[in-house]
C-alpha positions as CSV (number, residue, x, y, z in Angstrom):
1,M,0.0,0.0,0.0
2,G,1.4,3.4,-1.1
3,L,1.5,6.6,1.0
4,F,-1.4,8.0,-1.0
5,D,-3.5,4.9,-0.3
6,L,-2.6,5.0,3.4
7,L,-3.6,8.6,3.7
8,S,-6.8,8.0,1.8
9,K,-7.7,5.1,4.2
10,E,-7.0,7.3,7.2
11,K,-9.3,10.0,5.9
12,R,-12.0,7.4,5.3
13,D,-11.6,6.1,8.8
14,E,-11.8,9.6,10.2
15,R,-15.0,10.3,8.3
16,A,-16.6,7.0,9.4
17,R,-15.6,7.6,13.0
18,A,-17.0,11.1,13.0
19,K,-20.2,9.8,11.4
20,N,-20.5,7.1,14.1
21,I,-19.9,9.5,16.9
22,Q,-22.6,11.9,15.6
23,R,-25.0,9.0,15.3
24,G,-24.1,7.5,18.6
25,V,-25.1,10.7,20.5
26,N,-28.1,11.6,18.4
27,K,-31.1,11.4,20.7
28,Y,-33.5,11.5,17.8
29,A,-32.0,8.4,16.1
30,Q,-33.5,4.9,16.6
31,S,-31.9,2.9,19.4
32,A,-30.9,0.2,17.0
33,D,-29.1,2.7,14.8
34,R,-27.4,4.3,17.8
35,M,-26.2,0.9,19.0
36,K,-24.8,0.0,15.6
37,A,-22.8,3.2,15.7
38,L,-21.6,2.6,19.2
39,E,-20.5,-0.9,18.4
40,A,-18.5,0.4,15.4
41,L,-16.8,2.9,17.7
42,S,-15.9,0.0,20.1
43,D,-14.5,-2.0,17.2
44,D,-12.5,1.0,16.1
45,G,-10.9,1.1,19.5
46,S,-8.8,4.3,18.9
47,D,-8.7,7.0,21.6
48,E,-10.9,9.2,19.5
49,A,-13.4,6.5,19.0
50,L,-13.5,5.6,22.7
51,Y,-13.9,9.3,23.6
52,G,-16.9,9.4,21.2
53,L,-18.3,6.3,22.9
54,L,-18.0,8.0,26.3
55,R,-19.9,11.0,24.9
56,R,-23.0,8.8,25.0
57,F,-23.1,9.4,28.8
58,G,-23.8,13.0,28.2
59,M,-26.9,12.4,26.0
60,M,-30.3,11.8,27.6
61,Y,-32.7,9.7,25.6
62,D,-36.4,10.1,26.2
63,K,-37.0,6.4,26.7
64,T,-35.4,6.0,30.1
65,I,-35.1,2.2,30.1
66,E,-33.3,2.2,26.7
67,D,-31.2,5.2,27.8
68,E,-30.0,3.3,30.9
69,Q,-29.4,0.1,28.9
70,E,-27.2,1.9,26.3
71,K,-25.2,3.6,29.0
72,E,-24.7,0.4,30.8
73,W,-23.5,-1.2,27.5
74,V,-21.0,1.7,27.0
75,F,-19.8,1.3,30.6
76,D,-19.2,-2.5,30.3
77,T,-17.6,-2.1,26.9
78,V,-15.1,0.6,28.0
79,C,-14.4,-1.5,31.1
80,G,-13.5,-4.3,28.8
81,K,-10.9,-2.1,27.1
82,G,-9.0,-1.9,30.5
83,H,-6.2,0.5,31.1
84,A,-6.0,1.2,27.4
85,A,-9.1,3.4,27.7
86,L,-7.6,5.7,30.4
87,T,-6.6,8.4,28.0
88,A,-10.1,8.7,26.6
89,V,-11.7,8.6,30.1
90,K,-9.4,11.3,31.3
91,R,-10.2,13.5,28.4
92,Y,-13.9,13.0,29.0
93,L,-13.5,13.8,32.7
94,F,-11.9,17.1,31.8
95,A,-14.6,18.0,29.2
96,A,-17.9,16.7,30.5
97,D,-20.3,18.7,32.8
98,S,-21.5,15.6,34.7
99,I,-19.0,12.8,35.4
100,S,-20.6,10.1,37.6
101,W,-20.3,7.4,34.9
102,P,-16.6,8.1,33.9
103,L,-15.7,8.3,37.6
104,R,-17.0,4.8,38.0
105,L,-15.0,3.8,35.0
106,L,-11.9,5.4,36.4
107,E,-12.2,3.2,39.5
108,R,-12.3,0.1,37.3
109,I,-9.6,0.8,34.8
110,A,-7.0,2.8,36.8
111,A,-3.8,0.9,37.7
112,G,-4.4,1.2,41.4
113,K,-5.6,3.8,43.8
114,D,-2.6,6.1,43.4
115,E,-3.3,6.5,39.7
116,E,-7.1,7.0,40.3
117,V,-6.4,9.7,42.9
118,A,-3.8,11.4,40.6
119,V,-6.5,11.6,37.8
120,V,-9.1,13.1,40.2
121,E,-6.5,15.6,41.4
122,E,-5.9,16.7,37.8
123,V,-9.6,17.2,37.2
124,L,-10.0,19.1,40.5
125,A,-7.2,21.4,39.5
126,R,-9.4,22.7,36.8
127,H,-12.2,23.4,39.3
128,E,-10.6,25.2,42.1
129,P,-12.6,26.4,45.2
130,G,-14.5,29.6,44.4
131,Y,-17.5,30.6,42.2
132,E,-18.5,28.2,39.4
133,R,-21.8,28.6,37.5
134,D,-22.5,24.8,37.8
135,P,-20.9,23.1,40.8
136,T,-22.2,19.6,39.8
137,K,-18.7,18.4,38.8
138,K,-17.0,19.6,42.0
139,I,-19.7,17.8,44.0
140,Q,-19.3,14.6,42.1
141,L,-15.5,14.7,42.4
142,L,-15.7,15.3,46.2
143,N,-18.3,12.5,46.6
144,H,-15.8,10.2,44.8
145,L,-13.0,11.3,47.0
146,G,-15.0,10.6,50.1
147,A,-15.5,7.0,49.0
148,L,-11.8,6.5,48.2
149,K,-9.5,4.9,50.8
150,H,-6.4,6.9,50.1
151,G,-4.1,9.1,52.3
152,K,-4.3,12.0,49.9
153,A,-8.1,12.2,49.6
154,A,-8.7,14.3,52.7
155,T,-5.9,16.8,51.7
156,L,-7.6,17.2,48.3
157,A,-11.1,17.7,49.8
158,A,-10.2,20.1,52.6
159,P,-9.8,23.4,50.5
160,Y,-13.4,23.0,49.2
161,L,-14.7,23.8,52.7
162,K,-14.1,27.4,51.5
163,D,-16.1,27.1,48.3
164,M,-18.8,29.6,47.6
165,D,-21.4,27.0,46.9
166,E,-23.2,25.4,49.9
167,G,-23.5,22.1,48.1
168,V,-19.8,21.9,47.5
169,R,-19.0,22.8,51.1
170,Y,-21.3,20.1,52.3
171,A,-19.8,17.5,49.9
172,A,-16.3,18.5,51.2
173,A,-17.3,18.1,54.8
174,E,-18.9,14.8,54.1
175,A,-15.8,13.6,52.3
176,L,-13.5,14.6,55.1
177,L,-15.7,12.9,57.8
178,R,-15.8,9.7,55.7
179,Q,-12.0,9.7,55.4
180,K,-11.6,9.9,59.2
181,N,-8.3,11.7,58.9
182,E,-8.4,13.7,62.1
183,E,-5.0,15.4,61.5
184,V,-6.1,16.9,58.2
185,A,-9.8,17.4,58.8
186,R,-10.5,18.4,62.4
187,A,-9.4,22.0,62.4
188,P,-10.8,23.0,59.0
189,L,-14.2,21.5,59.8
190,L,-14.3,23.3,63.2
191,E,-13.3,26.5,61.6
192,L,-16.2,26.3,59.2
193,F,-18.6,25.2,61.9
194,A,-17.6,28.1,64.2
195,S,-17.7,30.7,61.4
196,D,-20.4,33.4,61.7
197,E,-20.4,33.6,57.9
198,E,-21.6,30.0,57.5
199,E,-25.4,29.9,57.3
200,S,-26.0,26.3,56.4
201,L,-27.7,24.3,59.1
202,R,-27.3,21.0,57.3
203,I,-23.5,21.5,57.1
204,R,-23.4,22.1,60.9
205,L,-25.6,19.1,61.5
206,K,-23.3,16.9,59.3
207,I,-20.2,18.1,61.1
208,A,-21.8,17.7,64.6
209,E,-22.9,14.2,63.8
210,G,-19.5,13.3,62.4
211,F,-17.7,14.6,65.4
212,A,-20.1,12.8,67.8
213,D,-19.6,9.5,65.9
214,L,-15.8,9.9,65.6
215,G,-15.2,11.2,69.0
216,W,-13.1,14.2,67.9
217,L,-12.6,17.1,70.3
218,V,-13.6,20.7,69.7
219,Q,-10.5,21.9,71.5
220,G,-9.4,25.4,70.3
221,F,-12.8,26.2,68.8
222,R,-15.2,25.5,71.7
223,P,-16.8,29.0,72.1
224,G,-17.6,29.2,68.4
225,V,-18.9,25.7,68.3
226,E,-21.1,26.2,71.4
227,K,-22.5,29.4,69.8
228,H,-23.6,27.5,66.6
229,L,-24.3,24.0,68.1
230,P,-27.6,22.7,66.6
231,E,-30.5,21.5,68.7
232,G,-30.1,17.9,69.7
233,F,-26.4,18.2,70.5
234,T,-24.3,19.1,73.5
235,I,-20.6,19.4,74.4
236,D,-19.3,17.5,77.4
237,R,-16.7,18.7,79.9
238,D,-13.9,17.1,77.9
239,G,-14.9,18.8,74.7
240,H,-16.7,16.0,72.9
241,I,-19.9,16.7,70.9
242,K,-22.6,14.4,72.1
243,K,-26.1,13.6,70.8
244,K,-28.7,14.3,73.3
245,A,-30.7,11.3,74.5
């Protein structure tokens, strides 16, 4: 095969791939036609094809059962590609607005927890604490961190206690309490709890419940904690938050 023939084949492959991606995420296409396109992308197996396959997660089909079935098929198919799909999964994590499906994939195909956390850290770096029009992605990343058993998870979650969005702050607090890393989490959580600027009752309830369950002390923050302690809790002489009987 000559160079001209090779370039021509590459162009044909690109056109076919682009066509299949377009059809695979077309909510107005028949499910059978979409599945045929998705299967072709799987057979292609290139990073671009796998990225196109992942884009199916971002499309909502009106028929919810078929929508879920197609997404489950994409999930299982990409899982079957193993670590070779990581480049495409990372690219989709960077680009997508909602990332619950690719985070599940990351857990399955990453070469261990260190690599999984490293990828989450890369994505978080593009969504620093502060204002963001849609905080969904931050919340999903923090929820994922909370479920990870890794020494770095709490350190990554802690800065988001200062985020402008209440939902992000709540997710960060929950992640820190789930990690149970007292050295990293205790002081920042108490600082948030004792702050007069924090208006969220559910955040204070989450922190109070967490401290009561974990037995962490309020030492160094007691006056501010007492001032904002929700009903149903008390602080004993030693500085432990307790749930009232």
